Each structure stands twice: as structure tokens, then as C-alpha cells.
N, C-alpha and C positions, 0 to 999 in steps of 0.2 A: 469538608466536602472531598469525598473519594475521586481520585482521578477515574477516567473510565477506563477498563479493561481492554486489553489489546482489541478483542473480537468487536466488542462495542465501538471502538474508534473505527476499526475496518469498515463496518457495516455502516456507519453515520459519514463515510465518506465515500460513498458508490456515487459513481458518476454515471448520470442519465444515457440511456441510449442513444447512441451519436451513428448517423449514417454519413460516413464520409464523403459520400457520393453527392450529397445534398449542399455542400460547399463548392460554390460555383467557381471560386477564384483557385486556380491549382497550384500555386504558392502555399497559400493559405490552408488548403486541404493537405497538402504534403507536411506542413511543419506541424498541424494539430494530429496527424497519425504519428509522426516522430514523437511528440511530446506523450502521445499516450502509450506510445512503446517505453518511453523512459519511465513513465510513472508506473506501469505495470512492472518493470523491473526493479523498480525502488521498493514498489509494494511486498516483492517475493523475497528481496534481500531483509527487507523489513521484519518481515513474518519469522524469517529464519534465523534472524537475530534477536528477536523476541524469545524465540523457542530456546535458543541458546542461553539467554539472561536467565530464564526460568529454571534450566537446569543447574545453571552456576548457584541461583539461589536455594534451589533444593539442597543442593550439595553443600553449601555453608551451611543451611540450617541442620543437615545430619551431622555436620561436624562439630556444630557448638551446643 
């Protein structure tokens, strides 16, 4: 079995639409908001690293 390509993994991990205002507990609402921000940052960093890895793979292939 082949591993999923990066785009396939990202699309399969989509978080459903969430309205933070629907969360009645303020502490929970704040925590969920912070967690979503962290997830967004990590997803962006992951995409950057995946692109860099692909560039390095391409360079290795060119050199061999």
C-alpha cells in the first residue's frame, strides 16, 4: 500500500466548520481557539517542510 501524498493527507484532515461563539464556556472557547491557531501554524510549517523535502528529493535525484 502506498502512503498518501501530502495533499491527500491534508484534505483528509480538514476540521469541520466551527463557530467558537457556539461554545458557552469561555475557558473552553478560548482553549479551542488557541488549539486551532496552533493547528493552523503547524499545518503551515508542515506544508513548508514537505515542499522543502520534495525539493531535496528532486535535487538528490538530479545528482544521482
